[in-house]
C-alpha positions in Angstrom: 203.9 -77.8 -12.6 204.5 -76.7 -16.2 201.6 -75.8 -18.4 199.7 -77.6 -20.2 198.7 -75.4 -22.5 198.3 -76.4 -26.5 194.7 -77.2 -27.2 193.1 -74.1 -25.1 191.4 -71.2 -27.5 190.5 -67.8 -26.2 187.7 -66.1 -28.2 187.2 -63.1 -26.4 187.7 -61.1 -23.2 185.6 -58.2 -21.4 187.6 -56.5 -19.1 184.8 -55.0 -17.4 181.3 -56.2 -17.7 178.2 -56.2 -15.7 176.2 -58.6 -17.4 178.5 -62.0 -16.6 177.4 -62.3 -13.4 177.5 -60.3 -10.1 179.2 -57.0 -9.7 181.8 -55.8 -11.8 183.4 -58.5 -14.0 186.5 -59.4 -16.2 185.1 -62.4 -18.7 187.1 -64.8 -20.5 184.9 -66.5 -23.2 187.5 -69.9 -24.5 186.4 -71.5 -27.1 185.1 -75.4 -27.6 181.5 -76.7 -26.4 180.1 -80.7 -27.0 176.7 -79.7 -26.1 175.6 -77.5 -29.4 172.2 -76.4 -27.2 169.6 -75.7 -30.1 169.5 -71.4 -29.4 172.4 -71.0 -27.7 173.9 -67.8 -28.1 177.4 -68.5 -29.2 177.1 -70.8 -31.2 180.7 -69.8 -32.9 181.9 -71.2 -29.9 181.4 -74.5 -30.7 184.4 -74.5 -32.7 187.4 -75.3 -30.2 189.8 -73.6 -32.8 187.9 -70.2 -32.9 190.1 -67.3 -31.7 193.9 -67.4 -30.6 195.6 -69.9 -29.1 196.4 -69.5 -24.7 199.8 -69.4 -24.1 201.8 -68.3 -20.4 202.1 -65.0 -21.6 198.1 -64.2 -22.3 197.5 -65.5 -19.0 199.8 -63.2 -17.5 198.3 -60.2 -19.4 195.3 -60.8 -18.5 195.8 -62.1 -14.5 198.2 -57.9 -14.9 194.7 -56.9 -16.3 192.7 -58.1 -13.5 195.0 -57.0 -10.9 195.6 -53.5 -12.1 192.1 -52.8 -12.2 190.7 -52.5 -8.3 186.7 -51.7 -9.3 186.5 -55.5 -10.2 184.8 -58.1 -8.2 185.4 -60.9 -9.9 186.0 -62.9 -13.5 183.8 -65.2 -15.5 184.7 -67.8 -17.4 182.1 -69.1 -20.3 182.5 -70.3 -23.8 182.0 -72.2 -25.6 182.2 -74.6 -22.6 185.6 -74.1 -20.1 185.1 -77.4 -19.4 185.7 -79.0 -22.9 189.5 -78.8 -22.1 189.8 -79.5 -19.1 193.7 -79.6 -18.2 193.8 -76.7 -20.2 191.0 -74.7 -18.6 192.2 -76.3 -14.8 195.8 -74.9 -15.5 194.0 -71.2 -16.7 191.3 -71.2 -14.0 194.0 -72.2 -11.1 196.8 -69.9 -12.4 193.6 -66.9 -12.1 192.4 -67.7 -9.2 195.5 -68.2 -6.9 197.2 -64.6 -8.7 194.3 -62.5 -8.5 192.7 -63.6 -5.8 189.0 -62.6 -7.3 185.5 -64.5 -6.6 185.1 -67.0 -9.8 181.8 -67.3 -11.5 181.6 -70.0 -14.4 179.2 -70.6 -17.5 179.2 -74.2 -18.4 176.5 -76.5 -19.8 177.3 -79.7 -18.2 175.7 -80.5 -13.8 177.3 -79.6 -11.0 176.8 -83.1 -10.0 178.2 -84.0 -13.8 181.3 -82.3 -13.5 181.4 -83.4 -9.9 181.0 -87.2 -10.8 184.1 -87.0 -13.4 187.7 -87.3 -12.1 188.8 -85.4 -14.5 186.9 -82.5 -14.4 186.0 -82.4 -10.6 189.8 -81.1 -8.9 188.5 -77.4 -11.5 185.9 -76.8 -8.7 187.9 -76.6 -6.4 188.5 -72.8 -7.4 185.2 -71.9 -8.8 182.8 -69.8 -6.3 179.7 -70.0 -8.3 178.8 -72.5 -10.9 175.8 -71.6 -13.9 175.1 -74.8 -15.1 173.1 -77.3 -17.1 172.4 -76.5 -20.5 170.7 -74.2 -22.3 167.5 -75.1 -23.1 165.3 -73.1 -25.3 162.2 -74.3 -24.4 162.6 -72.9 -21.2 163.7 -69.6 -22.1 163.2 -67.0 -20.0 164.5 -63.6 -20.9 163.7 -61.6 -17.5 166.1 -64.5 -15.9 169.4 -62.4 -15.1 172.4 -64.0 -15.4 170.7 -67.0 -17.5 169.4 -68.3 -20.3 166.9 -70.7 -19.7 165.2 -71.6 -16.2 166.6 -74.7 -16.1 170.4 -73.6 -15.4 171.0 -72.9 -11.6 173.3 -70.9 -9.4 175.2 -73.4 -7.4 177.1 -71.4 -4.6 180.4 -74.5 -5.2 182.5 -73.9 -2.4 179.4 -74.9 -0.2 178.0 -77.9 -1.7 181.9 -79.2 -2.0 181.7 -78.7 1.8 177.9 -81.0 2.4 179.6 -83.6 -0.2 182.8 -83.7 2.1 180.6 -84.1 4.9 178.1 -86.5 3.0 181.1 -88.5 2.2 182.9 -88.7 5.9 179.3 -89.8 7.1 178.8 -93.1 5.0 182.8 -93.9 5.7 182.0 -93.7 9.3 179.1 -95.9 9.0 180.8 -98.1 6.6 183.9 -98.7 9.0 180.8 -99.0 11.5 179.6 -101.8 9.7 183.0 -103.1 8.9 183.4 -103.5 12.5 180.7 -105.3 13.5 180.5 -107.9 10.7 184.8 -108.3 12.0 182.9 -108.9 15.7 180.7 -111.9 14.3 
């Protein structure tokens, strides 16, 4: 598969941090966000042209740095909103997941349900382990919260939620086919 890169911008990376998820993490901050949450801690990240254009060479360097650090527990994507450029982010995300085999956290202003119902963004969920979802809500800000800014934001164990949804969809398909069989018998 060729690289779809061309619009995705990298603002900064933190090769070793403990503030963007559980354990020792490599954090990647991407530019671009449509949510424009009042009180956002990174309003400069709203501009999709902030930082440098992501290239395969930059991704290669990031993956090499991650793989060279045996102390890392995982990788975190933040921003901005990584889902701002879903096709480009999906390519970057998939390469990091596949080539590092690390636990992936992702911060987004979208809810899990919004991402799941979006045919373009839904496929990206397969490479994410924990999603910190929801727009920052200044009225629900709580400085005591760990790894999130406002009380409405959630930790979603993505693979667990996807399994539940697939199970529900199979159950629905089975009941729909049974209804079709009954209606054809009449």
